[in-house]
C-alpha positions as CSV (number, residue, x, y, z in Angstrom):
1,M,106.2,99.0,96.9
2,Y,103.2,99.0,94.5
3,E,102.8,98.0,90.8
4,I,101.3,99.9,87.9
5,D,100.2,98.2,85.2
6,F,99.1,100.1,81.9
7,Y,96.2,100.2,80.6
8,E,95.4,97.4,77.3
9,D,92.9,97.3,75.1
10,K,91.9,93.4,74.1
11,D,94.6,93.8,71.1
12,G,97.4,94.7,73.8
13,Y,97.5,98.3,72.7
14,S,98.3,101.0,75.2
15,E,97.2,104.4,74.5
16,F,99.2,105.8,77.6
17,E,102.3,103.8,76.6
18,A,102.0,105.2,73.4
19,Y,101.8,108.3,74.8
20,L,105.5,108.1,76.8
21,D,106.7,106.6,73.8
22,Q,105.5,109.6,71.7
23,L,107.1,111.6,75.1
24,L,110.6,110.0,74.9
25,G,110.8,110.1,71.1
26,S,110.4,114.1,71.1
27,N,113.2,117.0,70.9
28,D,110.6,119.3,72.0
29,K,111.9,120.3,75.5
30,K,107.9,121.1,77.1
31,D,107.5,117.7,76.1
32,A,110.9,116.3,78.6
33,T,109.6,118.0,81.2
34,T,105.7,116.9,80.9
35,L,107.9,113.0,80.7
36,K,109.7,113.8,83.9
37,K,107.1,115.0,85.8
38,I,104.8,112.3,84.7
39,R,107.7,109.8,86.0
40,Y,108.3,110.9,89.4
41,Q,104.4,110.9,89.7
42,M,104.5,107.4,89.0
43,K,107.3,106.6,90.8
44,L,105.8,108.4,94.2
45,L,102.9,106.1,93.4
46,E,105.2,103.4,93.1
47,K,106.6,104.3,96.7
48,L,103.4,105.5,98.5
49,G,100.6,103.7,96.9
50,P,97.1,105.0,99.0
51,A,99.7,107.2,100.8
52,L,100.0,109.4,98.3
53,R,97.8,112.5,98.4
54,E,97.1,116.2,97.0
55,P,98.5,117.8,95.1
56,Q,100.0,115.2,93.5
57,V,96.7,112.7,93.6
58,K,93.1,113.5,93.7
59,E,90.7,111.0,94.4
60,L,87.8,111.4,92.1
61,K,84.1,111.4,94.0
62,G,80.9,109.8,93.0
63,Y,81.8,107.2,90.5
64,S,80.7,103.6,90.4
65,H,84.4,102.9,91.1
66,K,87.0,104.4,93.0
67,L,89.0,106.8,90.2
68,F,91.9,108.7,90.9
69,E,94.3,111.0,89.0
70,L,97.8,111.8,89.0
71,R,98.3,116.0,88.7
72,P,101.3,116.3,86.9
73,M,100.4,119.8,85.4
74,P,99.2,120.3,82.9
75,E,98.4,116.2,82.3
76,R,96.2,114.4,84.3
77,V,96.4,110.8,84.0
78,F,93.4,108.5,85.6
79,F,94.4,105.2,87.4
80,A,92.6,103.1,89.7
81,F,93.4,100.5,92.3
82,W,92.6,97.5,90.8
83,D,94.5,94.1,92.7
84,A,96.2,94.1,96.2
85,D,99.2,96.1,95.4
86,R,98.5,97.0,91.8
87,Y,96.7,99.6,90.1
88,V,96.1,100.2,86.3
89,I,96.9,103.5,84.6
90,L,94.0,104.1,82.5
91,N,94.0,107.4,80.3
92,H,95.6,110.9,80.2
93,Y,94.3,113.8,78.8
94,T,96.1,117.6,78.6
95,K,93.9,119.8,81.1
96,R,92.6,123.1,79.4
97,Q,89.8,124.1,81.6
98,N,89.6,124.6,85.7
99,K,87.1,121.7,86.2
100,T,88.0,118.1,85.0
101,D,86.5,117.5,81.7
102,P,83.6,114.7,82.8
103,R,84.2,113.2,79.2
104,E,87.5,112.2,80.1
105,I,86.1,110.2,83.5
106,T,83.7,108.5,81.7
107,R,86.0,106.8,79.2
108,A,88.2,106.1,81.9
109,I,85.3,104.3,83.7
110,S,84.6,103.0,80.8
111,L,88.2,101.5,80.1
112,L,88.7,100.4,83.8
113,N,84.9,98.5,83.2
114,D,86.9,96.8,80.3
115,W,89.5,96.0,81.9
116,L,88.3,94.3,84.7
117,E,86.0,92.3,83.1
118,R,89.0,91.1,81.1
119,K,91.6,91.1,84.4
120,G,89.1,90.3,87.3
121,K,87.8,92.3,90.1
122,I,89.8,92.7,93.9
């Protein structure tokens, strides 16, 4: 089994956890479906780790760190491997175009750098 941590800033705030809470508290059917998809893919990640492949997970290549995205349509959830058998979920966004938004990737890399500075590298 693999463990999943949520990125928290230095004050302990996790944007992704707040997003999950928002989905959980919503009465919208679409939000319930999105939450179900995200939870399912996170459970697969916990169980399978690096064996989980497309279409659920895609590795984003060409960046300073190995970065991956969970792909529960239409959401994209960025995460990285950071310690032995642990992943950190960095951020998410709702995909509106065919191509992954480079600004969101840059933001995920920035969050990962902050996480690694505070929590330590592999």
